[in-house]
N, C-alpha and C positions, 0 to 999 in steps of 0.2 A: 916496322921496317920492311920496305919492299925489296924482294930478292930479284935481281935481274939476270936473265940469261941474254946476253947481248949478241945478236946476230947482225947488229947494225954497223954497216960499213958504207958510208955515203958513196954513191956511184959517181959523184963529182964534187969538187971543191973549188975549182978555178974557173967555172963558167958563170958569167953574169947573167942570171936568169932574166933580169929585168930587160936585158938587151935582146932577149930571144934565145932559142935553143937550136936554130937551124945549123949552126956551126959546131955543135957539141957532138963530135963524131964518136965520143966514147960513151955517150948516154944511150940508153936502150929505149927504142920507140915501141909504143903499143900501136900496131898497125891496124888491128881490127878486133872486134868483139862480137860474138854471136851467141844466141841461146837456142835451146830446144826443149820441148816438153812432151811427155807421154800423152796418148790420145784420150785417156779417160778423165773426165772432169766430174768432181763431186762437190756439191754444195755443203756448207757448214751445217745447215739444218739436217741434212741427210746423215752426216757423220754423227751428229748429236743423237739422232733417233736410233742409229745403229748401236752406239755406245750404251744408251739407256736400256736397250733390249738385251744386250749381252751382259751388262753389269748391273742388273736390276737391284740386287741386294746392296751393292755399294752405294748406288744413288739413293736408296731408301735410308741407309744408315747415315749418309752425308748429303742432305738436301742441297748444300751449297755447290756440289759438283755440277749441278745442272747449269749454273751460271758460267762455268769455265768456258764453254763453247761460244757463248755470246760475248765474252770479254777478251777474246784473243785478237780482235781486229781483223779476222779472216772471214771472207765471204765464200771463197771456193778454192779448190786445189786441183792439181793434176796428179794422177796416180798411175802406176804401171799396169794395173789390172782392174777389171770391173769390181765394184763393191762386193758382189757375191763371192768373189775369189777369197777375200779376206775373212769371210765368215766361217770358212772351213778350217779345220786343224792343219797347220803347215809346219814342216820341219826344215832343217838345213837343206836337204836335197831340193825341195820345191822352191824355197826362197832363192837358193843359189842359181837354179836353172833360169828363173825369171831375171835375176840380176845380170846374168851373162847375156841372155837373149835381148831384153829391153835395154839394158845398159849399153850393149854393143850398138844397137840401133841409134840410141841417143848420141853416143860418142861420134858415130859417123855423120849424123845430121849436123850436130853443132860444129864439128871440126871442118866439114866441107863448106859450111856457110861462112865460117871465119876465114878459111883459105880463099874462098871466092872474093870476099870483101877486101882481102889484102892483096889481091891480084896474084895469088900463088896457087900452086898445085901440090898435091901430097908428095910428089917426088922432090920438091924443093926443101922439104922439112929435114933438118939435120938432127934436131932433138925434140922428143915429145915428152912432156911432163904430164903425168896423169894423176889426178887427185881424187880420191874416193875413200869413204869410211863406212859405207852402208852395205857392203858385200865383200866376200872373199873369193877370189878366183886366181888360180895359179895354173897356167900363165895369166898375167894380168890382162885387162881388156885392151890395152894398147897393143899387145901382141895378138890377141884374138882377132882384132880388126885389121891387122897389118896388111894382109893380101887385099881385103876389100877396099881399104883406103888407098892402096897403091904406094905405101911407104917404101923407101929404098932398103935393101938388105943391111946397109951400114948405119941405119938410123940409131941414135942413142936413145934408150928408153929410161925414164925416171919415174917409176910408179911409186906413189907415196900414200900410205894408209895411216889413219889415226889422228889427222888434224881436225876432224869434225867440222864444226861451223866456222872455224878460222881458216879452213882450207882454201877458200877462194882467194883470200889476201895472201896467205903464206905461199900458196902455189904460184901466184903472180910474182912474188919476191924471188922464189926459187928459179922460176923461168927467166926472170930478168938477169939474175946472176949467171945463169948458163949462157945467155946471150952475150953478156958483157965479157965473159971469159973467152968467147969465141967470136971475135969481131967478124961481121958479115954473115954469120950463120943465121938460119931461120929456126925459131923455136916455137913450137905449138904447145900451148897449155890447155888441157881439158879438165874441167872440174865437173864431176857427175855424182849425183846422190839419188838413190831410190829409198828414201826414208820410210815409205809406206811398208816396205818389206819387213820392217821391225815391228809391225803391229802384232800384238799378242792377245788373242782372245782368251788364253789360259791364265793371264796375269791379272788378277782382280785387285788392283791397288790404284791409288790416286795418281802416282807418277805415270803409270801406263795410260790412264784416262787423259791426263794433261798432254802427254806426247801425241795421243790420238787426235787431240784438238788442234795441235800445232803444225804437224809436219806434212810436207808434200814432196813431190819428186820433180827433178829438173836437171838440166845440164847447161854449161856455158863453155865457150872456147875462145882463146885469144891467140893472136899471132904477134910475135915480138922479134925485133931485129935491132942490133946496135947500129948507131949512126944514121938511122932513118927515122924521121920525126913521126910520121903517121898522125894518129889522133892526139897523142900526148907522149911525153918522155918520162920515164921512171928514173928519179934521181936519188932515191934512198928508200930504205926499208929497215924494219926492226921488229923485235918481239920482246915481250915481257912475261915472265912466268912468276906467279905468286907461290910462295912456299905453303905446304900443308893444305892444299886445295884440291887434291885428287878427287874428292868426293862430290865436287860441284857438278861435273858434267862428264859423261862418257858412256861406255857400254858395259853391261854385265853379260858374260858368255855362259850359256847353259846348253843342255842337249837339244833344246827346241829352236833356239835362235838368239838374236841380240835382245837384251833387255835394257831399256833406257835408264840411265843414271842422270838425274836432273834435280838439283837441290832447289827447294822452294825459295831460298833466300838469295837467288842469283841476282834479281833486280836490285835488291838492297846492297849487295856486294858491289855491283857495278857502279851504283850511285856514289859510293864512298871511295872506291879504289881506282876506277878506270881513268879519271882525269889525270891524277899524278903519274900514272904509268904512261899514258900517251904523251904527256909533257916530257917525260924522260926519254922516250923513243925519239921524239922530234928534236930534242936538244942534242942527241948524239948524231943526228943527221945535220945539225946546224940550223934548226928551225925552231920557231915558237908557235903556239896556237894562233897567235895574231897573224901569222903568215898564211894560214889556211883559209881560202875563200869558201870552201865547202867541205865538210866531212861527209863521206859516203860510207854508210855503216851497214853492217849486217843486222837486219831486223829480226831478232830472235823471237820476239813476241811484243804485243802492245806495251806491256809493262817494261820490257827491256829497252824499247825505243825511248820511252819517257825517261828511264834511268840514264841512258846515254846523254840525252839532252841536258839533264840536270848536272851530270858529272862533268860534261864539257862546257857547261855554262852557256848553252845555246838557247835561243828563244824557243819557248814551248810551241811545238808544231812545225819547227823549221825542217825536221827530217821528213818532209812530205813524200818524197819518192819512196822512202823506206816503208812508210805506212801503206802506200798504194801497192807496192810489190807484195807486202805481207797480205793485204786484203785479197789480191788477185791470185796469188800462188801459194800462200802459206810459207812456213819456214822450210826451205829446201836444203838446209844446212849449207855446205860450202859454196855452191854456185849462187846463192841468193844475193850476196853483195854485188856480184857481177851483173845481175838483173837490174839492181839499183843503179850501177854505173852506166848501163846501157841507156837508162832513162835520163840520167844526168847528161850524157853525151848528146842525146837527141835534143835536149833543151839548150845545150851550150855550156861547156865547162868554164868555170872561172879560171883565173891565171894559175892558181894552184889548188889542188884537191888532195885530200888524204883519205885513202881507203882504210877502214877499220873493222875488225871482227874479233870476237872473243870465242875461245874454244877450249877443248879439254886440256888439262894441264894443272890448274886452270890458267889460261894464258890470253894475251891480247896480241894481235898482229897488225902492223901498220905499214902502208906503202904510200910514198909521196909521188904525186903526178904533177907535171908541169905541162900546161896546154901548149901544143906545138905551134899554133898560129894565133 
């Protein structure tokens, strides 16, 4: 029996989408989307060699670990620091300093690119929603960059921690509701993760090696406003939380830093359970899977992408943008699905798309988009 936490409240009921959305003044428009990456690029072969050097005993005890890096579907990733930085022992102070420094830089880059694309400036922003789960800073980074960005003193800040890989979709849903509640306001959503800062040379276990093979760093930003079509209109969103699944994904906290919590049965769980959950979310919006021209999904890993295709009964290989983003950037957690969306936008969105991501809880988050033109 699936347990639902329903944040689903359709943002429209009385608009004939087939007739277009230009007159849907109460819908929220996605005006722009931009991405940003740290400067250091590391190839998968280099990461595999580093892991085998650091965790020699584990690889000798478990020869199958060597194949993990080749089976992720990842060629390269961007990371916040040169590889040599990660080889030294690091604690919370060093990790947090990099999170604030590089995270602030990526925030500003992604946000300014999104504002430029939307024809806005920072002074126009009424609300900033900041999504991140890979660092802890108080004040949060949206406040750290306040002066540099040029935000107004009366800007509303909504920093959100703990959504993990689902953060890009859930953050977009949160931002759209903020925009819908304040007609005419400009909402900036920034999703930023520095997953590489969770690398632990002191943790000699399979989960740590698998996370080393998967995760990279990146950021994405969106500008939203109600009543303005832009790229697409957001007309519904929802989440689904499964009971007794806290151990599937998350962080362990200890004196050194984050430790990845990642269950090996995640792909099998997704294959069995994701489809019915998505159907339930869409039904509460007033849609069915047949209404969706393209699912845009968070590519957690090669096996997860395949599991999503199976669970949603999609043709094998149909999540092509997901596999390309995974190959080029790795799993960047929350912003990854927005990188996929950027590619889909460049190719041309179908009439309706649904953004989908799974994250800690264990949960799934979904946002429905209607092409604006």
